[in-house]
C-alpha positions in Angstrom: 28.8 -49.9 -92.7 25.9 -50.9 -95.0 25.8 -47.4 -96.4 29.5 -47.5 -97.3 29.0 -50.8 -99.1 26.0 -49.5 -101.1 27.7 -46.2 -102.1 31.0 -48.0 -103.1 29.1 -50.6 -105.1 26.9 -47.9 -106.7 30.0 -46.0 -107.8 31.6 -49.2 -109.1 28.5 -50.2 -111.1 28.2 -46.6 -112.4 31.7 -46.6 -113.7 31.3 -50.1 -115.2 28.2 -48.9 -117.1 30.0 -45.8 -118.3 33.0 -47.8 -119.4 31.5 -50.9 -120.9 27.8 -50.1 -121.4 24.7 -51.5 -119.8 23.1 -53.7 -122.5 23.8 -53.2 -126.2 27.6 -53.3 -126.3 29.9 -56.3 -126.6 31.2 -56.0 -123.1 27.8 -55.0 -121.6 27.2 -55.4 -117.9 24.0 -57.5 -118.4 25.5 -59.9 -120.9 27.0 -62.3 -118.4 25.9 -63.9 -115.1 28.4 -62.0 -113.0 27.0 -58.6 -114.1 23.5 -59.7 -113.4 24.6 -61.0 -110.0 26.3 -57.6 -109.3 23.1 -55.7 -110.1 21.0 -58.1 -108.0 23.2 -57.7 -105.0 23.3 -53.9 -105.4 19.5 -53.7 -105.7 18.9 -56.0 -102.6 21.5 -54.0 -100.6 19.9 -50.7 -101.7 16.4 -51.9 -100.6 17.9 -53.1 -97.3 19.5 -49.7 -96.6 16.3 -47.8 -97.5 14.2 -50.0 -95.2 16.8 -50.8 -92.6 15.3 -50.9 -89.1 16.7 -48.3 -86.7 19.0 -49.8 -84.1 18.7 -48.1 -80.7 22.0 -49.4 -79.4 24.7 -51.6 -80.8 25.4 -54.7 -78.8 28.9 -56.0 -78.5 29.8 -59.6 -78.7 31.3 -59.4 -75.2 28.8 -57.1 -73.4 26.4 -59.6 -71.7 27.1 -63.2 -71.1 30.7 -62.7 -72.3 31.9 -66.1 -71.1 28.9 -67.8 -72.9 29.6 -65.9 -76.1 33.3 -66.7 -75.9 32.6 -70.4 -75.5 30.3 -70.3 -78.6 33.1 -68.6 -80.6 35.6 -71.2 -79.5 33.2 -74.1 -80.4 32.6 -72.7 -83.8 36.3 -72.2 -84.5 37.0 -75.8 -83.4 34.3 -77.2 -85.6 35.6 -75.2 -88.6 39.1 -76.4 -87.9 38.0 -80.0 -87.6 36.0 -79.9 -90.8 39.0 -78.9 -93.0 
């Protein structure tokens, strides 16, 4: 899933740079904070995908100790509901 995010964000940033420019245009990507934040998130995600540890098997939330995990989920949901 991380690969899909990085590829989609890379395509989006590439199209933004082609359409609006990177630095020296009035609507440049780097001129505002949101553009800098987009680039920062993309770079961090790209580094993570390049160095991502290999996962031998995916663990499901309900594989082991399913009742314990379900209770934790219900407790988190209740605390979120009570905080609103």
